[in-house]
N, C-alpha and C positions, 0 to 999 in steps of 0.2 A: 751709067753712073745713077740713072734713075733706081735701076735695079738694083743698083747694090744700096744707094741710101734703103729701099724699101725693106732691103734683104735687113741692113742694122735695125730700120724701124719696129719689124718682127723681131729681131733678134732682142732687142731691147724691151719688147713685150714680152717676150720668152721669159726673159731672165726676169721680168718684174713677176709673172705669173709662178714663175718657180718659186719667188722668194716672198713671194704672198703664200703659197703652197707650204713652203718650210718653215712657217710662223704658223701654219694654222695648226700642223702638223705638230711642230712644238707646245702648243696652248693646246692641241688637242690630247699630247701625249700628259701635258701636267694637268688637264683636266681629268683626264682617266684615274692618272695617281691620286688624285682630289676625292674622288667619285670613291675608290679603294679604299680612302681611308676612311669617307662617310660611312661608306657600307661596314668596316670593320668598326666604327665606334659607334654605331647604333645598334650592330649585333652584339656588343660588350655592353650597349646601354639598356637592350633587350634584357639579356641575362643577366643583370643586376637587378632590372626590374621584375622578374621572377624570382629572382633570390628574395629580396624585397619582399616580393609579395608572397612569399612563402613563409618568410620570416611574422609578416605581419600575421597571418592564419595561425600559426604556431603561437603566436603572444597571443593572438583572440583566444586561439585556443586554452591554455594556461589560463586565460584569465576568466574564461568560462569554468574550467576547473576547479579552480580555485573560490571562484564564487559557491560552487556546487556543494563542495567540501566545507567552504566556512557554514552554511545554511544544516550541513548533515551533522557538523560539528557543534554548533550552536543545541540545536533537536538533542543529541546523544549526551550533552553537556546535561541540559534542564529535566530530562527521564533521568541521567545520572543521581540529578540534587532530589530528582522528586523520590527514589529508591532512596536514598538517604535519611531522607525526612521520612518516610513510613518504616526505617528501621528504627529511627529514633522514638517516633511513638510505640513502635511496637515494644523495644524495652520499657519504657515509661507504661504502655499495657501491661506487660506481662509483673513487673514490680507493683501495678495497683491490682491486677488480678492477685497475685502471692497474699496482699495486705487484705483482699477482702475474703481469700480463703481465711487466713488469722483468725479474722473478725466472727465468717461464716462457723470457725468452728471453736469461739468462743462462745458465741450464743446459741447454738447445741450442748453445748456442756452448762450453761447457766440453764437453758429450758428444761433439762432433765433435770437439771437440781429443784427448777422451780416446781417440775412436776412433782419428785418426791414430796416437797414441803407441802404441795397442795392434795397430795394425798394421805398424808399425817396429819394437817390440819379436819380434812374429811373424817377420818378417824376419831378425832379430838371432837367433833362436833358429832357425830352419831354418839359416840360414848357416853357423852353429854346429857343429850338428849336424851337415852337409853336409862340414865341414872337414876334410881329411884330411893339412896342410902338418906342419911343425912349428912354425909360428908360427900362435899366435892369428888370427883373421880381425879380430876386434872390437877389440882392443888391443894387441897386437903379441908378447906373453910369449908363452913355450915354450908349444906347447898340452897338456902333460899331460894324463893322465886324468883327474889331480886336479884340475885348472886346469877342465877344461871342466867336471867337473861340478859345483866351485862356479857356476861362472858360469850354466851351464845353469838353475841351481836358483837364483840371485840374478834370473836375468830371468824363473823363472818365479814367482817368488813380485809381484817389481814387475808380470808382467803380470796376477795375481789380485788387488792391491791397485786396477788400472785397472781390470779387470772389475768390482770390486765397486763402484768410484765410480761406473762407469758407470751398472749397475743401480739401483743409489741413484738416482742422477738422473733416471733413466727412469721410474721406480716415481711419483717426484714429481712430474715433468711428467704424468705421465698423471691424480695428484690432480687437479694442480694444471687442467689444462683439462678435466678435470670440474666443478670447482666456479666456473672460469669462466663455462662453458658455464649454468651453473646459475643463475649471477649475472646471468649479461647475458640471462636470462629474465625473471627478476624486475623486471631497469631496465626491458625492454620493457613491462612490467605496470604498471610505474608511469609509463610514459610521457605517459599521459592525465591524472597527478595534478595537473601545473599548472595545466590549463586548468579542473579540478575544484578547485583551489583557489582562482582567482579570481571561479567562479561560486558557490563557496560565501561566499569575501568579499564580495560582493553583495549575495547570500539575506542573511546574519547583519546588510545593513547594512540594507539591507530594512524586516525583522523588526525589528529596534532601532527603526528611525523609527517607524513603526505603531505598535508599542507604547508608544511615550513618549509619541503623538499621543493615544492613548485614556487613557494617565494623567494627561495633561494637560487632557484633556476631563472625566474626572470628577471633578477637583479645581474647573474650574468649575463 
């Protein structure tokens, strides 16, 4: 009986151990399932994290690209505005040169006339000085000393006025010639501005399109 009781006790202990082992096994199985689920979820989160990091890098790259394009576009627009202003100034300068050339032609024509008048006046003065008859060779009046002196004084006064006007015109002609020469040099420098405006317009259009595309991608 003692042996049987001991056996029953041992059997009960064994059953209890087996029950404990079974429960542990079941718990461990559930734990392993949870571990696998956790590992799966961790892998998914890590994958999403990498994808988000990639998107963040792409967004940052797009932002930097848009910033750089915006800077380039602003510079190109400013350069194009400068070129347009230069062309406007060039158009005004061309009109000014044309007006100055017309004025130059007028002054030259006037000086040719003034030169002829001064030569004719000199001939009249020389003729009156050389006259020895009783009549004035210029007007036919009596050639008295007083008439000779008065007429010569009048002729010299007219000559002085003509000479002053001639010299004033000559100085103005020299000034106009210098200004026209400088203006034409400026216009030659602007000869390539029209091509620069066309290329600048194309560049602004390209940069604007690229920037708009990047902005659209950022929205999407």
